[in-house]
C-alpha positions as CSV (number, residue, x, y, z in Angstrom):
1,X,44.6,-51.4,14.3
2,X,48.0,-52.9,14.9
3,X,49.5,-51.4,18.3
4,X,53.1,-50.8,17.0
5,X,54.4,-47.3,17.0
6,X,53.4,-45.1,14.1
7,X,57.0,-44.8,12.6
8,X,57.2,-48.6,12.6
9,X,54.1,-48.5,10.3
10,X,55.3,-45.6,8.2
11,X,59.0,-46.8,7.8
12,X,57.3,-50.0,6.6
13,X,55.0,-48.2,4.2
14,X,58.0,-46.3,3.1
15,X,60.1,-49.4,2.1
16,X,57.0,-51.2,0.3
17,X,56.6,-47.5,-1.7
18,X,59.8,-47.8,-2.7
19,X,60.2,-51.4,-3.8
20,X,56.9,-51.6,-5.8
21,X,56.4,-48.0,-7.2
22,X,58.7,-48.9,-9.9
23,X,56.5,-51.4,-11.3
24,X,53.0,-49.9,-10.1
25,X,53.0,-46.3,-11.2
26,X,51.3,-44.9,-13.9
27,X,53.0,-43.7,-17.1
28,X,52.3,-40.8,-18.4
29,X,50.6,-41.6,-22.0
30,X,52.1,-38.9,-23.5
31,X,55.5,-38.5,-22.4
32,X,56.0,-42.1,-20.9
33,X,57.3,-41.0,-17.7
34,X,56.6,-43.0,-14.4
35,X,55.5,-40.9,-11.4
36,X,57.4,-43.1,-9.3
37,X,60.1,-40.6,-8.4
38,X,57.1,-39.2,-6.5
39,X,54.7,-41.9,-4.9
40,X,58.0,-44.2,-4.5
41,X,59.6,-41.4,-2.1
42,X,56.9,-39.9,-0.8
43,X,56.6,-41.8,2.7
44,X,59.8,-41.5,3.3
45,X,59.9,-38.1,3.1
46,X,56.5,-37.8,5.4
47,X,59.0,-40.0,7.7
48,X,61.5,-37.7,7.6
49,X,59.0,-34.9,8.3
50,X,59.9,-32.9,5.1
51,X,56.6,-32.7,3.3
52,X,53.1,-31.0,4.2
53,X,50.9,-33.8,5.2
54,X,47.5,-34.4,6.5
55,X,48.6,-35.3,10.1
56,X,50.2,-31.4,10.7
57,X,46.1,-30.9,10.3
58,X,44.4,-33.8,11.9
59,X,42.8,-32.1,14.5
60,X,40.4,-30.3,11.6
61,X,40.2,-33.3,9.2
62,X,39.3,-35.4,12.7
63,X,36.7,-33.0,13.7
64,X,35.1,-32.2,10.3
65,X,34.5,-35.9,9.5
66,X,33.0,-36.4,13.1
67,X,30.8,-33.5,11.9
68,X,29.6,-35.5,9.3
69,X,25.7,-36.6,10.6
70,X,25.3,-40.1,8.5
71,X,25.2,-42.8,10.7
72,X,27.7,-44.6,8.0
73,X,28.9,-42.2,6.3
74,X,30.4,-43.0,2.3
75,X,33.9,-40.9,2.5
76,X,35.9,-40.6,-1.0
77,X,39.4,-39.6,-0.4
78,X,39.8,-37.9,-3.8
79,X,43.4,-38.3,-4.5
80,X,46.0,-39.8,-2.5
81,X,50.0,-39.9,-2.2
82,X,50.1,-42.6,0.2
83,X,47.7,-43.5,3.2
84,X,48.0,-40.8,5.6
85,X,44.4,-39.2,4.8
86,X,42.8,-42.8,5.3
87,X,44.6,-42.7,8.6
88,X,43.0,-39.8,9.7
89,X,39.7,-40.7,8.4
90,X,40.0,-44.0,10.6
91,X,41.3,-41.6,13.8
92,X,38.0,-40.0,13.2
93,X,35.7,-43.0,13.1
94,X,37.2,-45.5,15.7
95,X,33.7,-46.7,16.4
96,X,31.6,-45.8,13.8
97,X,31.1,-47.7,10.3
98,X,32.2,-45.4,7.5
99,X,32.2,-46.9,4.0
100,X,35.5,-45.4,2.8
101,X,36.5,-45.1,-0.9
102,X,39.8,-44.3,-2.1
103,X,40.5,-42.7,-5.6
104,X,43.5,-42.3,-7.3
105,X,44.8,-41.8,-10.8
106,X,48.2,-44.3,-9.9
107,X,48.2,-47.9,-8.2
108,X,50.8,-47.1,-5.9
109,X,48.9,-45.0,-3.1
110,X,46.0,-47.3,-3.6
111,X,48.2,-50.4,-2.9
112,X,49.8,-48.2,0.3
113,X,45.7,-47.8,1.5
114,X,44.8,-51.2,0.6
115,X,47.9,-52.3,2.8
116,X,47.4,-49.8,5.7
117,X,43.6,-50.7,6.0
118,X,44.4,-54.4,6.1
119,X,46.7,-53.9,8.8
120,X,43.9,-51.8,10.7
121,X,41.4,-55.1,10.0
122,X,38.8,-52.9,7.7
123,X,37.7,-53.0,4.1
124,X,38.1,-50.2,1.8
125,X,37.2,-49.5,-1.8
126,X,39.8,-48.5,-4.3
127,X,39.6,-47.1,-7.6
128,X,42.5,-46.5,-9.9
129,X,41.1,-43.6,-12.1
130,X,40.9,-39.9,-12.8
131,X,38.7,-38.3,-10.4
132,X,37.2,-36.0,-13.7
133,X,35.9,-39.0,-15.5
134,X,35.1,-41.0,-12.0
135,X,31.0,-41.7,-11.6
136,X,29.2,-43.0,-8.8
137,X,25.4,-42.9,-8.5
138,X,25.0,-43.6,-5.1
139,X,26.6,-40.5,-3.9
140,X,28.9,-39.5,-0.8
141,X,28.2,-38.2,2.4
142,X,31.4,-36.4,2.6
143,X,34.7,-35.9,0.1
144,X,38.2,-35.3,2.0
145,X,41.1,-34.3,0.2
146,X,44.8,-32.5,1.4
147,X,46.7,-30.2,-1.1
148,X,44.7,-31.7,-4.0
149,X,43.7,-28.5,-5.8
150,X,46.8,-27.4,-6.3
151,X,47.6,-30.0,-8.9
152,X,45.0,-28.6,-11.1
153,X,44.8,-25.0,-13.0
154,X,42.1,-22.4,-12.8
155,X,40.0,-24.3,-15.7
156,X,40.6,-27.5,-14.2
157,X,39.2,-26.9,-10.4
158,X,36.0,-25.7,-11.9
159,X,35.9,-28.9,-13.6
160,X,36.9,-30.5,-10.7
161,X,34.4,-29.3,-8.3
162,X,31.9,-29.7,-10.7
163,X,32.6,-33.1,-10.1
164,X,32.8,-33.5,-6.4
165,X,29.4,-31.4,-6.5
166,X,28.0,-34.6,-8.4
167,X,29.2,-37.1,-6.4
168,X,27.9,-35.6,-3.2
169,X,24.7,-36.6,-1.8
170,X,22.3,-33.3,-1.1
171,X,24.1,-31.9,1.9
172,X,27.1,-33.7,1.5
173,X,30.6,-32.1,2.3
174,X,33.8,-31.5,0.8
175,X,36.5,-31.3,3.5
176,X,39.6,-30.0,2.1
177,X,43.1,-28.0,3.0
178,X,45.2,-25.9,0.7
179,X,48.2,-23.8,1.1
180,X,47.9,-20.3,0.3
181,X,50.3,-18.3,-1.7
182,X,49.1,-14.5,-1.7
183,X,52.4,-13.4,-3.3
184,X,52.7,-15.9,-5.9
185,X,54.0,-14.5,-9.4
186,X,53.5,-17.4,-12.0
187,X,50.7,-19.8,-12.8
188,X,53.1,-22.7,-11.9
189,X,55.4,-23.0,-9.5
190,X,58.6,-25.3,-9.3
191,X,61.5,-25.6,-7.4
192,X,64.2,-23.3,-7.7
193,X,67.6,-24.4,-8.3
194,X,69.1,-23.4,-5.4
195,X,65.9,-24.8,-3.7
196,X,66.6,-28.1,-5.3
197,X,69.9,-28.4,-3.5
198,X,68.7,-27.2,-0.4
199,X,66.2,-29.6,0.1
200,X,68.8,-32.3,-0.7
201,X,70.7,-31.2,1.5
202,X,68.0,-31.1,3.9
203,X,66.6,-34.8,3.2
204,X,70.2,-36.2,4.0
205,X,70.5,-33.9,7.0
206,X,67.2,-35.3,8.4
207,X,68.3,-38.8,7.5
208,X,71.0,-38.9,9.1
209,X,69.8,-37.4,12.6
210,X,66.7,-40.1,12.5
211,X,69.2,-42.8,11.2
212,X,67.6,-43.6,8.4
213,X,70.2,-45.3,5.6
214,X,68.7,-45.5,2.4
215,X,71.2,-46.0,-0.6
216,X,70.6,-43.3,-3.1
217,X,68.4,-41.1,-0.9
218,X,70.2,-37.9,-1.7
219,X,70.0,-38.4,-5.3
220,X,66.1,-39.4,-5.2
221,X,65.3,-36.3,-3.2
222,X,67.3,-34.1,-5.9
223,X,65.0,-35.6,-8.6
224,X,61.9,-35.2,-6.8
225,X,62.6,-31.7,-6.4
226,X,63.6,-31.3,-9.7
227,X,60.3,-32.4,-10.8
228,X,57.6,-31.6,-8.5
229,X,55.6,-28.4,-9.3
230,X,52.3,-27.2,-8.5
231,X,49.4,-24.8,-9.7
232,X,49.4,-22.3,-6.3
233,X,46.5,-21.1,-4.9
234,X,46.3,-17.6,-4.2
235,X,43.8,-16.2,-1.2
236,X,41.1,-17.6,0.8
237,X,38.9,-15.2,-0.9
238,X,39.7,-16.9,-4.1
239,X,38.8,-20.2,-2.3
240,X,35.4,-18.8,-1.5
241,X,34.7,-17.9,-5.1
242,X,35.6,-21.1,-6.6
243,X,33.6,-22.8,-3.9
244,X,30.7,-20.6,-4.4
245,X,30.6,-20.4,-8.0
246,X,30.1,-24.7,-8.2
247,X,27.3,-24.3,-6.1
248,X,28.5,-24.8,-2.6
249,X,27.4,-23.3,0.6
250,X,30.8,-22.5,3.0
251,X,30.3,-24.0,6.5
252,X,33.7,-23.3,7.5
253,X,36.8,-21.6,5.9
254,X,39.9,-20.6,8.3
255,X,43.6,-19.5,7.4
256,X,46.1,-20.4,9.9
257,X,49.7,-21.4,9.8
258,X,51.8,-24.6,10.9
259,X,53.2,-25.3,14.1
260,X,56.6,-23.5,14.2
261,X,58.3,-27.0,14.7
262,X,56.9,-28.8,11.6
263,X,57.9,-25.3,9.2
264,X,61.1,-25.9,7.0
265,X,63.1,-23.3,5.6
266,X,63.0,-24.4,2.5
267,X,59.5,-22.4,0.8
268,X,59.1,-24.7,-2.1
269,X,56.2,-26.7,-3.5
270,X,55.2,-29.8,-0.8
271,X,57.3,-28.6,1.9
272,X,56.2,-27.5,5.3
273,X,56.5,-23.7,5.4
274,X,55.6,-20.4,7.1
275,X,53.0,-20.3,4.6
276,X,49.4,-20.1,5.5
277,X,47.0,-23.0,5.2
278,X,43.3,-22.8,4.5
279,X,41.2,-25.4,5.9
280,X,37.7,-25.4,4.1
281,X,34.2,-27.5,4.8
282,X,31.7,-26.4,2.0
283,X,28.3,-28.6,1.5
284,X,26.6,-29.2,-1.7
285,X,23.4,-26.9,-1.9
């Protein structure tokens, strides 16, 4: 692994994403719209501390991954905004050879994962495919995700968990974190108009305070906030029922808030907030 400071690596990743996302990002076959507004900006927002990222739950993720019993575990990262989740996996297995597959429907985060793996001197496998259609007969010892369930509606979550169940070996584990919104009023949650402007202002403020100068950053943040939306998950009980119906045995389910220093005042999708987050480990029966 390179000995450079983590922010230096993240700065490079952010630059790579901004440069390459316009060409690499997937276009929605129905609308023709590219996801570069998201994947091109995400590492920059992470650099500014303005998105909920795996490192905020790093202790849980690393501990859960270390507890996987296989000597050389096969680990699937199901969905990747960038290389942040891979960084936690590598930190969990510094002296243990894990066989890692990173899967996403878009090529930009996969490019960033290959770049980060090459810097760490390891080989990974990447798959640019929809998780719901992915097949792997060998099976995985662990599937690790972060805030992934919120991109599926209720029916889609049931399909996703069936797919994860099929992809795991017997006793294999899902390790995941998802934000809870017990007071949600809608099945589809986006930034309000006021939150869009507040988020742009927060991005501009964070960039100034950290000495980050990127042309058009404010406009990009406004576009990101104007397009980002999720299907909110309500309670831990809802999460438990979802996994138990998919024939998983829950081994761990805890709910906790982020550290105060990570919380932002813009309580909107993907922004670290006062809400609580569920940490879950579930084993395939």
